[in-house]
C-alpha positions in Angstrom: 58.2 101.8 25.4 54.7 100.0 24.7 53.5 100.7 21.3 50.0 101.1 23.3 47.9 99.4 25.8 45.4 97.0 24.9 42.6 97.4 27.0 40.9 94.3 28.9 37.5 93.3 27.4 36.7 91.0 30.2 36.0 91.6 33.8 36.4 89.4 36.8 33.6 87.2 37.3 32.9 88.7 41.0 32.6 85.4 42.7 32.4 85.3 46.7 35.9 86.2 46.9 36.6 89.6 45.9 40.1 90.7 46.7 39.9 94.7 47.1 43.8 94.9 47.7 44.4 93.6 44.0 44.5 97.0 41.9 47.2 96.4 39.5 45.1 96.3 36.3 43.8 99.7 37.7 46.7 101.8 38.5 45.6 104.1 41.4 47.0 107.5 41.4 46.8 109.1 45.0 48.3 112.5 46.5 49.8 113.0 49.7 46.5 113.1 51.4 46.3 109.3 50.2 42.7 109.3 51.5 41.2 110.4 48.5 41.7 108.8 44.7 42.1 111.7 42.1 42.8 109.5 38.8 42.4 105.8 37.8 44.5 104.9 34.8 43.2 101.8 32.8 46.3 101.0 31.4 45.5 97.4 30.2 48.1 95.1 28.6 51.2 96.6 27.4 52.0 95.4 23.4 55.6 95.9 22.5 57.4 95.4 19.2 59.0 92.1 18.5 61.8 90.8 16.6 61.9 87.3 14.7 65.0 85.9 15.8 65.0 82.5 14.3 63.1 80.1 12.1 63.6 76.4 12.4 62.2 73.7 10.1 59.0 74.4 7.6 56.9 77.6 8.1 54.8 76.9 11.2 52.4 78.6 13.8 54.1 77.2 16.6 56.0 80.0 18.3 58.8 80.4 21.2 58.6 83.7 22.4 61.0 85.6 24.9 58.8 87.9 26.7 56.9 88.3 30.1 53.3 86.8 30.2 51.6 90.1 30.0 53.5 91.1 27.1 52.7 87.8 25.0 49.3 87.9 25.7 49.1 91.5 24.3 51.1 90.3 21.0 48.6 87.2 20.8 45.5 89.3 21.4 46.6 91.7 18.7 47.2 88.7 16.3 43.8 87.5 17.2 45.4 84.2 18.4 43.1 82.2 20.6 44.7 79.4 22.8 42.7 76.2 23.3 44.5 74.9 26.7 46.8 76.6 28.9 49.4 74.9 31.4 51.4 77.5 33.7 53.9 76.5 36.3 54.5 79.7 37.6 57.0 80.9 40.5 55.3 79.3 43.9 56.2 82.4 46.1 58.4 80.1 47.8 61.2 82.4 48.6 63.8 80.9 46.6 66.6 81.4 43.9 66.5 79.3 41.0 69.8 78.5 39.4 71.2 76.7 36.3 74.3 74.7 36.8 76.9 75.6 34.2 79.3 72.7 33.3 82.6 73.2 31.5 82.7 71.1 28.6 85.4 68.5 27.6 88.4 70.2 25.6 87.7 69.0 22.1 91.4 68.7 21.6 91.3 65.5 23.9 88.7 63.9 21.8 91.3 62.5 19.4 93.1 61.1 22.2 90.3 59.5 24.0 89.2 57.7 20.8 92.4 56.3 19.7 92.8 54.8 22.9 89.2 53.6 22.8 88.6 54.8 26.2 85.1 54.8 27.5 84.6 58.3 29.5 83.0 57.9 32.9 80.8 60.0 34.6 83.3 61.9 37.0 82.5 64.9 39.0 82.2 67.6 36.6 83.2 71.3 37.7 80.3 73.6 37.8 79.2 77.1 39.0 75.6 78.2 38.8 73.9 81.0 37.2 70.7 82.4 38.6 67.6 82.2 36.4 64.8 83.9 38.4 64.3 84.9 42.0 60.9 83.7 43.5 61.1 86.1 46.4 57.7 87.9 46.9 55.5 89.2 49.6 52.0 87.6 49.4 50.3 90.5 48.3 52.8 91.6 45.6 52.8 87.9 44.1 48.6 87.9 44.2 48.7 91.5 42.5 51.4 90.0 39.8 49.4 86.5 39.3 46.2 88.3 39.4 47.0 90.4 36.4 48.8 87.6 34.7 45.4 85.3 35.0 43.4 88.2 33.6 45.7 88.5 30.5 45.6 85.0 29.9 41.7 84.8 30.1 42.0 87.6 27.2 43.5 85.1 24.7 41.9 81.9 25.5 39.0 80.7 23.5 35.5 80.3 24.7 35.7 76.7 25.2 39.4 76.6 26.4 40.7 75.4 29.8 43.7 76.1 32.0 46.0 74.2 34.5 48.0 76.3 37.2 50.5 74.1 38.7 51.5 75.2 42.5 52.3 74.2 45.8 51.6 74.7 49.5 53.2 78.1 49.5 50.5 79.9 47.8 48.3 77.4 46.1 45.0 78.0 48.1 45.2 82.0 47.5 45.4 81.5 43.8 42.6 79.1 44.0 40.6 82.0 45.3 42.1 84.3 42.5 41.0 81.8 40.0 37.2 81.7 41.5 37.1 85.6 40.8 38.8 85.4 37.5 37.4 82.5 35.8 34.3 82.0 38.0 33.5 79.1 40.9 31.3 77.1 38.5 33.8 76.8 35.9 36.4 74.8 38.6 36.9 71.2 37.3 39.5 69.8 39.6 42.2 70.1 41.9 44.4 67.6 40.7 47.2 66.4 43.1 50.3 65.2 41.8 52.2 63.5 44.7 55.9 62.3 44.4 58.1 59.9 46.3 61.2 61.9 46.0 61.8 65.2 48.3 59.7 66.7 50.7 61.9 65.4 53.8 60.4 64.9 57.0 61.1 67.8 59.5 60.7 67.7 63.3 57.9 70.3 63.1 56.2 69.4 59.9 55.1 66.2 57.8 56.9 65.8 54.6 55.2 67.8 52.0 55.1 65.5 48.9 52.8 66.8 46.6 51.4 69.5 44.1 48.1 71.0 43.4 47.4 71.8 39.7 44.1 73.8 39.5 42.1 73.0 36.6 39.4 75.3 35.3 37.5 75.9 32.1 36.1 79.0 30.6 32.7 77.7 29.9 31.4 74.5 32.0 28.6 74.1 29.9 30.7 73.3 26.5 33.6 71.9 28.3 34.1 67.8 28.3 37.2 66.1 29.5 38.9 63.2 27.3 38.3 60.7 30.3 41.4 58.2 30.0 39.7 55.1 31.5 40.9 52.0 33.0 38.5 49.2 34.0 39.3 48.3 37.7 37.6 45.3 39.1 36.5 45.3 42.7 35.1 42.7 45.4 31.9 44.6 46.1 29.6 47.2 45.0 30.8 51.0 45.5 29.9 54.4 44.2 29.6 54.4 40.5 30.5 50.7 40.1 29.0 48.5 37.4 28.7 44.8 36.5 30.1 43.2 33.1 28.7 40.3 31.2 29.9 37.9 33.5 28.5 39.9 36.5 31.9 41.0 37.9 32.0 44.3 39.8 33.9 47.0 38.0 34.3 50.8 37.7 35.7 52.9 34.8 38.0 55.6 36.2 40.4 58.2 34.7 43.9 56.9 35.7 44.4 59.1 38.5 47.3 56.7 39.8 48.9 57.7 36.7 49.9 60.8 38.5 52.0 59.3 41.1 53.5 56.4 39.0 52.5 54.0 41.9 51.5 50.2 41.6 47.7 49.9 41.2 45.7 46.9 42.9 42.8 45.5 41.9 40.6 42.4 42.6 40.5 40.1 39.7 38.4 36.9 40.0 39.3 36.8 43.8 43.0 37.6 43.4 44.8 40.9 43.8 46.1 41.8 40.4 49.0 44.3 40.0 49.7 46.5 37.2 52.2 49.3 36.8 50.6 52.6 35.9 52.5 54.9 33.2 55.5 56.2 35.0 55.9 59.9 35.0 58.4 60.6 37.7 61.3 58.6 35.8 62.6 61.9 34.3 66.5 61.0 34.4 66.5 60.5 30.5 64.8 63.8 30.3 67.2 66.0 32.5 68.1 69.2 30.8 69.8 70.5 34.0 66.8 73.2 34.3 65.2 74.0 37.8 61.8 73.4 38.4 61.5 70.8 35.2 58.5 68.7 35.0 58.2 65.3 33.6 57.0 64.9 30.3 54.5 62.0 31.6 52.7 64.6 33.8 52.4 67.0 31.0 51.2 64.1 28.4 48.4 63.1 30.8 47.3 66.4 31.5 47.2 67.6 27.8 45.4 64.3 26.5 42.7 65.1 29.3 41.6 68.9 28.1 43.1 68.7 24.2 42.7 67.3 20.9 45.2 67.1 18.0 45.9 70.6 16.2 44.7 72.6 19.3 46.7 75.5 20.4 48.5 74.7 23.8 50.1 77.7 25.6 52.4 77.7 28.5 53.3 81.5 29.5 56.1 80.4 32.2 57.6 77.7 29.9 60.7 77.2 31.7 62.5 73.8 30.6 60.0 73.7 27.7 58.4 70.1 28.5 54.7 71.6 27.8 55.8 72.7 24.2 57.7 69.6 23.6 54.9 67.1 25.2 52.3 69.4 22.8 54.5 68.9 19.7 54.7 65.0 20.5 50.7 64.9 20.6 50.3 66.9 17.5 49.3 70.0 19.2 50.2 73.2 18.1 52.2 75.2 20.9 53.3 78.5 22.4 55.9 78.8 24.6 56.9 82.2 26.5 59.6 82.8 29.3 61.4 85.8 30.2 65.2 84.1 30.6 67.1 83.3 27.7 68.4 79.9 29.3 64.5 79.0 29.0 64.1 80.0 25.1 67.9 78.2 24.3 66.8 75.1 26.2 63.4 74.9 24.8 64.7 75.8 21.4 67.1 72.5 21.6 64.9 70.4 22.8 62.4 70.9 19.9 65.3 70.8 17.3 65.8 67.1 18.9 62.2 66.5 18.4 62.0 67.8 14.9 59.5 70.4 15.4 58.8 73.4 13.3 58.5 76.8 15.3 59.9 80.2 14.9 61.6 82.3 18.0 60.5 85.5 18.7 61.9 88.5 21.1 59.7 90.9 22.6 61.4 94.4 22.9 60.2 95.0 26.6 63.1 95.9 28.3 63.6 92.9 30.2 66.1 91.2 28.0 69.2 93.0 29.1 71.0 90.2 30.3 70.3 86.5 30.2 67.0 87.4 32.9 65.7 90.0 34.9 67.3 88.9 38.2 70.6 88.5 36.8 70.3 92.2 35.7 69.2 93.4 39.0 72.3 91.6 40.4 74.7 93.3 38.0 73.4 96.6 38.8 74.8 97.6 41.9 78.6 97.2 40.2 77.3 98.4 37.0 76.2 101.9 38.5 79.5 103.6 39.1 80.0 104.6 42.9 76.9 102.9 43.9 76.4 102.3 47.7 74.1 99.5 48.2 74.1 100.1 52.4 71.4 102.6 52.8 72.0 105.2 55.6 69.8 106.1 58.6 66.2 108.2 57.0 66.5 106.3 53.4 64.1 103.4 53.3 64.4 100.1 51.3 62.4 101.9 48.4 65.8 103.2 47.1 68.3 100.7 45.3 71.3 102.4 47.2 73.1 105.8 47.3 75.8 107.9 45.3 77.9 110.7 46.8 79.6 113.8 45.1 81.0 116.9 46.6 78.0 119.0 45.2 74.8 117.0 46.3 76.6 114.7 49.1 74.3 111.6 49.5 71.9 110.8 46.7 69.3 108.0 47.0 69.0 106.0 43.6 65.7 104.1 42.4 66.1 101.5 40.2 62.8 99.7 38.7 62.8 95.9 40.2 63.2 94.2 37.0 61.2 90.9 38.5 58.1 93.1 39.0 56.7 93.9 35.2 54.5 96.9 36.8 57.9 98.8 37.9 59.8 98.9 34.7 57.6 101.4 33.1 57.8 105.2 34.4 54.6 106.9 34.3 52.7 109.0 36.2 51.8 106.7 39.0 55.5 105.6 39.6 56.7 109.2 39.7 53.7 110.4 41.8 55.3 107.9 44.7 58.6 109.7 44.3 57.3 113.0 44.3 54.5 113.0 46.7 55.4 110.3 49.1 59.0 109.2 49.2 61.0 112.5 49.1 59.1 113.7 51.9 60.3 110.9 54.1 63.8 112.6 54.0 62.5 115.1 56.7 64.5 113.1 59.0 67.7 113.5 57.0 67.8 116.9 58.3 68.0 118.5 55.0 71.0 116.6 54.0 69.2 115.1 50.6 69.6 117.7 48.1 69.1 115.2 45.0 67.9 111.9 43.9 68.0 109.9 40.9 65.3 108.0 39.3 66.6 105.2 36.9 63.8 103.6 34.5 63.5 101.3 31.3 60.9 102.6 29.7 58.9 105.7 30.0 55.5 106.4 28.7 56.1 110.3 27.8 59.4 111.5 29.1 58.2 115.3 28.9 54.9 114.6 30.8 56.9 113.2 33.6 59.1 116.1 33.8 56.2 118.7 33.6 54.6 116.5 36.6 57.6 116.6 38.8 57.8 120.4 38.0 54.4 121.1 39.0 54.3 118.9 41.9 57.5 118.6 43.5 57.0 121.0 46.7 60.6 119.9 48.2 63.8 121.5 47.3 65.2 118.4 46.4 66.3 118.0 42.8 64.9 114.9 40.9 67.1 113.6 37.9 65.8 111.0 35.7 67.9 108.2 33.7 68.0 105.8 31.3 69.0 102.6 32.6 69.5 100.9 29.2 72.3 103.5 28.5 74.1 102.3 31.8 73.9 98.6 30.7 74.9 99.3 26.8 78.6 99.9 27.6 78.9 97.1 29.7 77.8 94.4 27.3 80.9 93.0 25.8 80.7 90.3 23.1 82.4 87.0 23.5 85.6 86.6 20.9 86.2 84.2 18.6 89.0 83.4 16.0 88.2 80.7 13.3 89.1 79.8 9.8 86.9 78.9 6.6 88.1 76.0 4.6 86.8 74.7 1.2 87.2 70.8 0.8 85.6 69.9 -2.4 81.7 68.9 -1.4 81.6 70.9 1.8 82.7 73.9 3.5 84.4 73.5 7.2 84.8 76.2 9.8 87.2 75.5 12.5 87.0 77.6 16.0 90.8 78.0 16.8 90.2 80.2 20.3 87.4 81.4 22.1 87.0 84.0 25.0 84.2 85.0 27.0 84.8 88.3 29.3 81.9 87.5 31.5 82.6 83.9 32.0 86.2 84.6 33.0 84.6 86.9 35.5 82.4 84.1 36.9 85.2 81.5 37.0 87.3 84.1 38.6 84.8 84.5 41.5 84.2 80.9 41.7 87.9 80.4 42.1 88.4 83.0 44.6 85.8 81.1 46.7 87.0 77.9 46.4 90.5 79.2 47.4 89.2 80.0 50.8 88.1 76.1 51.4 90.2 73.7 52.9 89.4 71.2 50.0 88.1 73.8 47.4 88.3 72.5 43.5 89.7 75.3 41.1 88.5 75.7 37.3 91.4 75.9 34.9 90.6 76.8 31.3 92.9 76.1 28.2 94.6 78.4 26.2 92.4 78.2 23.3 89.1 78.2 25.6 86.8 75.8 23.1 85.5 74.1 26.4 83.4 77.2 27.1 81.4 76.6 24.1 77.9 74.9 24.4 76.5 75.3 20.9 77.6 76.3 17.4 75.6 77.0 14.2 75.9 78.3 10.6 73.6 80.4 8.5 74.0 79.7 4.6 71.1 81.3 3.7 70.8 85.1 5.3 73.6 87.4 5.7 71.3 89.3 8.3 67.8 89.3 10.0 66.5 86.0 11.0 68.9 83.1 11.8 68.6 80.1 9.4 70.4 77.2 11.0 71.6 75.2 8.0 74.1 73.3 10.1 74.4 72.9 13.9 76.1 71.4 17.0 75.0 71.0 20.5 77.6 69.8 23.0 76.5 68.2 26.2 78.1 68.4 29.5 80.0 64.9 29.1 81.5 66.4 25.5 79.1 64.2 23.6 77.9 66.1 20.5 74.1 66.3 18.8 74.4 67.0 15.1 71.4 69.0 13.8 69.3 67.4 16.7 70.5 64.0 16.5 72.3 62.8 19.2 75.8 61.1 19.0 78.6 59.5 21.0 81.2 61.4 19.2 83.2 64.2 20.9 83.6 67.5 19.2 86.6 68.1 17.2 86.1 72.1 17.4 85.0 72.1 14.0 81.4 72.5 12.2 80.5 72.0 8.3 78.0 72.5 5.9 77.4 71.8 2.2 77.0 75.5 1.2 79.2 78.3 2.0 78.4 79.7 5.3 77.7 83.4 6.0 77.3 83.7 9.3 78.5 81.9 12.6 76.9 81.7 15.9 78.6 80.3 19.1 76.8 80.0 22.6 78.9 79.7 25.6 78.1 77.6 28.6 76.2 80.2 30.6 73.9 80.9 27.3 75.4 84.2 25.9 75.3 84.0 22.2 77.4 86.3 19.7 77.0 86.1 15.6 79.9 86.6 13.7 80.0 87.3 9.8 81.7 85.1 7.2 83.5 86.8 4.7 
């Protein structure tokens, strides 16, 4: 549970667009007669404990944090860390699920055979399945409530001269623009930047192709803010707004490289002739691809960071995704903070930064969201983890409930499970339990008294004794309310991957050989994939070798620490084609199932292709 709640110091600017339905920063508690408000709980930003998982390179202030935006902002505020520039690319309220493709690697035992035959491995069709990373499924009101609280928290950790980019598209951007007017002030709006792209956005019968995103650009203080204009002199045929004449009398205008955002060919007049030049390409991301949904090109971020920050400033991305912001910030000699709730994001940016020779540390907030790889995956799993749960709701039981359980004593029992995609739902407080006690269980009157008990699961709880007391004093029905800790359910189903390995000393170095690898989670996923493929006429089939080494994506040796913070003294990353990177340096070599170090290793870390990591002691 949170150690404490850190209050918001600042209030919205209160421009012309005050949205009265935005209440999340002031949790409203109301009883059965909903027309009266009895209490307002000023919870503020939840501050949790955190663990430092890994330190990479030299001591650094650069941070990679696994946790949600609110919790990360609470940590930064508690540590008195102020950021100079924020870029966020949050979910777009598009109604889509985003997934990571999981590729089966080449078995390392084939490496020698390929080498000896001097064969070139061609890009062939790779068998893959998908792992959901997050679900962008919101009602408009819920999304705006969520975004409002995130923007308020972000504002808390921005310096007085900081600025912020919010990257969205047509689904919800115009509404968020209103929120940003409210939080940052209309007078602090700098620009709406249009990022147009050639690919995607196919035309439909009822609409024109949607081929651009909007980036809303605000500053905390327009009186002290000035952009770093990247100028390009463009010569014109005649005078226009803002044009000047050079020493030769030619008409020109200095503008920011707006065409850079679309990567188009720019045409300008030079001595009566049309001169063409190509702007900095930002859509050529083929070499940057890390198989991560919603990945943005480095060129786009490079331009945005150059406009609004200088060297050594702190750049933060609270929905960090593939890590392009952190990577580009490091390339431009800025400090960075990367935050994301998904383990796949943390692993992707970690490997990307290692390749860039960045120095940073990885922290994990203990906020209850890291039960599986990400919140949506946890929600998908819960239906199978709660023994006997039926997701089909019977008549009289609405969608507030996750499903039902049945036993001989109580009959049908509605089950509430917090939606982990919504940060307000994971903490069971008086406001949340009041919704159950004074609203939801009263709806069971239509069930003719058949509901005798409900079960309420929680991740975190503010004060369990206070919650039980509230139930006792306010439950006017005969329905029993049982509270259960969801973490106890999940603890019993997490099975670590199994590995067999041997350690050999060969004079100047130590060598760990992976003999076999087995992942129960991956086996289940592959079995599901094969079962679906079997129903297709031309379905493919995934076959795993006896040693299972093709299920490994990354191996690392810690020769420094026997426990605690991980120190990667030697590591190998295997890409989807089987080629390896050794300590961040790409090669055209294939993995041989081994990893070596100059000193005796104390621990071995293995990451499977879906992102699960296990640590094994080396005796």
